[in-house]
N, C-alpha and C positions, 0 to 999 in steps of 0.2 A: 407625586405619581410616577411609577416606573414606567420608563419607556420598555418598547419590544427589547431593545439591545440588552437595557440595564436587566430585565426580568430574565433574559437567558443567560447574561453572566452572572447574574447572582443566586440562581436557582436552578434552571433547567440543565445547564452544562452539568452541573455536578451529579443529577439523575442520570443524564445521558452517559456520563463517564462512568458511573457505576454499571450501567446497563451495557454498554461497549465492552469492559472489561471481563464482565461475568460472561457475556456471551462468547467472546477470544477463548476464554477458559474452557466454557463448555464445548465450543467446537474442538479445543484440543484434546478434551478428554474422551468425547466421540471417537475421535481420532485415534486413540491410543493403539487399539488392535492392530489397525493398519498401519499405524508409525511402528510399531515393534515388529511386524512382520516383513516390511519394508527394509527396515535397519538391518534386519539380520541376513536377510537377502543380498544386501549391499556390500554386508561384511564377506561374505562367500569371494566376491571378488578382488579383494584385498590385494592379493599378490599379483593381479593382472598387470602386465608388463607393456603392455600397448606396440608391441613391435610385431605385431600381425603382417603376415606377407600380402593377405589381400587388402587391397587398398582402401576399401570401405569399413575396416575393421582396424584401422590403423587410427590410434589416439595416444594422448599424453599420458603417460603410465602414472598411476596412483601414487607411489612414492616419490616421484617429481612433483606432483600437486600436492603431496602433504608438506614437503620441504618448501614449496614457495608459499604454503599458507603459514609455516612456522615463520619464514623471513619475514612475510608482513607484519606478524604477530610482535616481534622482534623489534622491526621499525617503528611500529607504533608505540610501544613500552619507551624506546630509545629518543623518539624524535621531538623535539623542544616544541614545547605551545601545547600539545595535545595531554590533555589530562589522563592519561592512562599510564598506570604505573604495571608492574610485574604480575600482581593478584589480578587486576583486570584483563591483561593480556592473556594470562591463564584461562580466566572465565569465558573469554572471547574464543580461545581454542578449543575449549569443551563444549560448548554452547554452541558454537559455529559448524564444528565438525559433525555434531549429532544433527542439527537443524537442515544443514546443507544435504545432507545424506537423506533425510527424511523429505524435504521439500521436493528433491530432484526427481526420487522415487515417484512419489504421490502425484505430480504432476506429470512425469512421464508416462505413468501407467493410467492413472484415473484422469486427470484433467487440470488446469490452473484453478479451475472454480473449487476444487476439492482441497487445495492446500492453506491448512490453518495458518498462515503467517502472521494475522492479528493476535491469535492466541500465543504464538512463538514469542512474539513481542513482548506482549504482556506478561508471559511467564518468565522470560528473560528479566525484563525489568525489575518485577518482583523478586525473584531469589537474587540477583546481583544487589540490588539495594539492601536487602537484608544480610548478604555476606558482608557487604562493604560498612553498614553499621555496626555489625558485630565484631568487626576488626578494627574499629575505631575511625574509619574513613566518614567521616559525617560533614552537617554543613553543607556550603555551597559548593567546596571542593569535590565533596563525596557525592553529592545530586549531580554534578556535573559528569563525574567520572562514569555514574550509573547511566546516565542519558548517552554517553559515547558508547558505552558496552550494548544497550539496548539496539542504538544506531546501527553499529556494525553488524550485530549478530542477524538485525531485522533485514539488512540489505544482503547478507551471505545468503539468507533463505530465501528471498525473492529472487536474486540473480541465479540461485542454483536452481529454481524452478523453470525461470525463463531458458538457461541455459540448457535444460532437459528437453523443453519443448522445441527449442532450435536443433539440436541435435537428432533429435524424433523425426522432426521434418526432413533434415540433412539424409538421415537414414531413408526414408520414403522415397526420395528423389536421387540417391544413389552419391551424395555426397562423400567428400573424405573428412572422418571426423576430426583429426588433428588440426587441419586447415581452419575448420569452423572453430575449433578451439583458440588457435591463434588470434582468429578476427574477433573473438569474444573478449580476449584479453585487450586487444587494441581500441575494441569498442567502450571498454569497461574504464580504459585510464582515460581516454577521450572523452566520455560523458562523465566522468568523475570531474574532471577538469572544468569543464562548461558548467555542468549544474553548481559547482562551487562559486563561481563568478555569479551566476543569476540569483545564487541564495543571497550573496553581497549586495547585488544589485536590488534585490526587493526589500532587504531590511533598510537600505540607503533611503529608498523611495517611501516605504510606510512601516513601522516597527511591526514586528511580528506579534501577534496578538491583536492588533488594533483591527477596528470594523472594516478597512479595507483588505486587512490581511489576516485574517483570523487563525489561520493554521492550524485547523481543529485537532489534526492527528498527533503534531507538536505539542500542543496544548495538553492533550489527553496523557500523553509521557509525562511530563513535565507534573501533572496532578497526582499520577501513580508515585512518581520518585518523591515528591514531596509529602504524599499522606502517609509512605513508609518511613520514611526519614525523619519527618517532622511529627506526623500524627496532627497535625493542623488545619485538614481538611473537615467540611461539614459532613461528618460521618451519618447522620439522620439523612441528608438528600441521597450521599451514596448508595446508603443501603435502601433506600426507596427504588433506586435504580437496578440494584441487584436483586431486590425480590420481583420487581416487574419482569426483569429478563427471565427470571427462574420459571414466573407465571406464563410466559409467552412460549418457553420451551414445553410447558406441560400441555400447553393446547397444540401443539404442533406447529404452529408458525415458526418461519424461520427468524432467529432471534438476531443476528448481526444486522442484517439490513434494518429490521425495528429498530435495534438500538442505534444504530447510525444515523436513522431518521429522527430521533428524539433528542441525539448528542448534538448535532449538525445546527447552527442558524438557519432560523427560518427563509431566509432568501437563499441559501445553498440548498437546504431540503425539498422546497417547493418546487424547482425546476425538476429535480430528482424524480419526484412523485407523478409529474405530469409527464414526463417520460416514460413513467412506469404504466401510466393510464394509457399512453398513445400506444405501446407495445401490446397493452391487453386489449385493446380494441381491434388492433390489426391482427392479433392471433384469434380472435373470436370472429372475424369475419368468415366466409365462405368462399373458397377460391375451388378455381375449375379443377385443379389438380395439386398434389401435396409438392410437385415440383415448384409452382407457382408460389404456394405459401412459402417455402423455403426461401425463394429469390426475394420475394417481398421483405421477409423478415432480415435477410443478409443486406438488404438494402439500407434497411434501417440501422444495423449495426455499423455499416460502411459510414454513413452520413454523421451518426452520432460520434463514431470515433474521429472522424475528420474535424468535428466540433470541439472535443476535446484537445486535439492536436492545437488547431487554431486559437483556441482560449489562451492555450499556454504561450503561444506566439504573441498574441495581443497583449496578455499580461506583461510581458517583457517588453513591449514596445511603449506600454503607459508607463512601468517603471522608469525607462529611461526617458521620456517626457517629464514624469513627477521629479526626478533629479535635476533636470536641466530646467527646472522650472516652468513648463510649460504646461498651462491647464488644459487637460483634453475632457474635462467635466461636462457632459451636455445635458446634468441632471438640470440645472437652472433655467435652461432654455426648453427643453422638451417636457419636463415634469414627469411626475407618476402615469400621467396618460399616454405620453410619448413613449414611455418604456414598455407600457402594455401593448401598444399598438406594433413597435419593433419587435416584442415577443410573438405576438400573435402572427406577425409576417413571417417570422423564421418559423413556425410552427408550419404554417400554409406550403413553403417552400421545400421542408423537409416530407411533407406528404406527397407533394408532386414529385419530389426524388424517389420515395420508396415506392409509388405506384406507376413509375416510369415504364412506358413500353405497354400498359396494360392492355391496351385494345388488340394489341398485336399476338398477344399468349393465348393459347386455348387451353 
């Protein structure tokens, strides 16, 4: 008899992968008119020199930015140990240029929730893998190169959106764009070095794809590349997920959240669902004013954001302990009931934080 983890690994994750890939592509397709519009608008500013006399309009010129991007692509091509050849570097430049432009403008004008980064990543992986396979780059080397291409382009699109949000905020408060851009570059380099170390640490503690470190997004990228390159996926299960996503789209429900809930392991998706139910309950409550409603919701977002950051820090601490051979697991002591008790206490503390100061509000 299969355990819940075996059931997910053998069947559900393939159905979920098909649903997530379809949801990402549908999101990208629905955004195509806006993508085309924003890309054309961005190209009108191609000749901007960035040397404006007004302090709040000074920025790094676009030609300098593009030269820097080309230099980075060449470094990726020539750097030993990085499986990116000339063809892969060209693919990165083309897709990175297009998706960075689209993501930056969509996030800047519409908001980060409307940037189809998942769809961009899936589309990049599919097209890059097809091109590599057609040019004879197959096997483990070809799949590794495809993953590297998709990873770089996904990071480019995500960082372009984040930078756009930062610059928009700076514009509102009167910051100097060029200094913000210098800070973004320093932050990207520092974060890249830190993240690389954390990734090695986590893999040393628990292998990626294990029950302790399922890495669902990385696993999804691996499945997409393997499916195109080797054709060894259980396509029946994948297409079940595809058709489920299409049905969800037809009935008007948001596809990607549904698909992610289907794809993620139950121990990851259940807390997400409970968090969604808490927010729904909070939003349905009656408040004395719209200002109070907004304050309560913002408190919940703030608390939840803190938990995400805290979980990352605790994960690093646990990884260090695992590498050092220190057993920090409390499962054998507390059991499932103890875990549920702590989870209930966490929810109670969260609600207290959300509704703090309620008696003093009118």
